[in-house]
N, C-alpha and C positions, 0 to 999 in steps of 0.2 A: 601625710596628715595622720595624726594620732587622735583617736576618739577616746575621751576620758569620761567615764560615768560620773554624774553629779550625785554621788552618794556620800553621806557623811562617814568619816573614818570611825573605827571602833573607839579610839581615844576621844574623839569629839563627842560621841554618844555617851561615853562615861562621864565626861564633863557636864553634858546636858542633864544626865540623870542626877548628878550631885546638885546642880543648880535647881532642878525640880524639887528635890528634897528640902533644900535650904530656903528657896524663895516661894514655893507653893504650899508645901506641907507644914513645915515648922512654924511659919509666921501665921498660919491659920489654925493652930491648936492641935495639929497632929504631931505629937512629941513622944509617943511610946517608943522606947529603944527597939523593941522587937519589931514593931511595924516599920520603923524607919530602916532597920536592917533588911527587912523583906523587900522594901522598895529599892534599896541599894543593890540587892543581889539578883533581882529579876529584871532582865532587859526588856523594857516596854516596847522597844522597836521590833522585837521578835513577834509581836502580836498585831502588827499593822502590815498592809501590803508593802512590798519592797519600794514602790514609787512614793510611799508616804512616810518612810523611815525618818526623814528629816523633820517631820511634824510630830513625831512620837511624844515629845516632851513639852509641847505647847500647853497652855493652861485651859484648853477647851477640849471638847470631844473631838476625836479624830474619826472621820468617816471611813468605814471599812468596805462599803459597797452593799448593794441589795438592801438599802435602808437601815443597815446596822452601823453601830459606832462604838468606839472605845471611849468610855466615859473619862472625864478629866481625872487626873491622879488624885486631886483633892477629894473628889466624890468617893473614890475607893478608900482613901485614908480615913475619911469621916466614918464610912461604914465599918471599917475594921476597928476604929477606936470605940464606936458605939457597941460593937459586938463583944468586945472584951474576950477575944478568941484565946483559948488556952490549949495546952497539949492534950487535955482530956476530951476536947470537942471532936465530934463526928460531924463534919460539915458537908452540906449539899449546896452547890452553887448553880443557880440558873443563870446562864450567860451564853451569848453567841460567840464569845472569844474566851481564851483560856487565861487571860491576865489576872483577873480577880481570883480565880481558883489557884493560880500559881502563887500569888501573894498569901492567900489563906493557908496554902500548903506549907509555908515556912513557919506558921504559927500553931496549926492544929494537929491533932493526932492523925486524922485521916480526912481526905477531901474527895468528894465525887462531884462530877459536873454533868449537867443535863441542859438540853436546849428547851425542853418543855416538860410539863407535868406528866405527859404520856410516856416520857422516856424513863421515869423513875419506877423501878421494880419493887423496892421495899422501903420501909420507913425507918424509924428510930434514930433520926438525926437530932443532935442537940442544938444545932444552928443551921439555919437556911439563909443564904445570902442571895438576894434577887438583884441582878445587875440591870436595874431599870426601875421605872415607877409602875405602881399598880393603882388602878382606879378601884378595883375590887380584889380582895384576897379570897380566893375560892375556899370553900369549906374543906375540900379534899386536902388542902395544905396541912390542916391539923393532924391528919392521919399519918403524915410523914415525920411529925415531931415527937420527941420524948415528952413526958408530962411536964418537965420544967424547960422545954425547948423554947427557942426564940427565933424570930425572923427579923432580918435587917433588910430594909428595902426603901424605895422612894414611894411616897403616897401622893397621888395626883388628886387635887381637889380644885375645881373651877379654874383650871389652867395653871395652878401653882403647884410645884412639886416640893415636897419636904422629905427629909430623911426621917425615917420612923423605925421604932423598935416595936415588934409585935410579940406577944407572949401567948402561949396556949393556956386557955382558961375554960373549964367546963366543956371541953371538946371543940372549942372554937378558937380562932386566932383573932386577938383584939390588938389593934395598932394604936400607938401613942406617937404623935409627931414630935420630932426633936428640934427641927429648924430647917430653913430653906436650903435646898441643895439642887445641883444640876443633874436631872434625870430625864431620860426620854421614856414615854409611856410604852410599855411592852404590849403588843397585840393580845397575847394570851391572858393578860391581867387587865384588859380594858373592860369597862362597863358596857352592858348591852345598850345599844342605841335605842332611844325611845323618841316618840314624837309628842310634842305638846304645843299649846298656844303660846 
């Protein structure tokens, strides 16, 4: 008896990656040639556990374990479109996985990744990408940005998450929602719990 693993072959994953670009990204307004090329060249299956590789290209978040997930490709595409990443950008990515950082690395001059604010040693980033939703953007985020810096994240408000762009103004980060998007709230950016009637 021969045991055969039920893992998708590399060519099947390449076909799935192309289908993700054509049926999830392009049809939803993610059409920048540089962004689409980044998605085409970064294997999404490399950022999920081996037993979930077959799910890497579905149009939903892929659970990674320990309460973490790989966001849908469309969410990342919308973030990169809103960010207008260019070769002059110095980018900081807050993420529990390396996929968004790998995509940004195809577009930006330099990319650093951190799991939390405590992991960041110095500032002067022109762009911060937060892989998840924030209920509150901490004031310490402003210290990491250049004067004209921007933050792309999800903003959670009363259970609804929206893609948002935030800019540094007068030493604070002020967010403007752009439209609904699929984000999970990140614990480090959650609002303090309060009690009320």
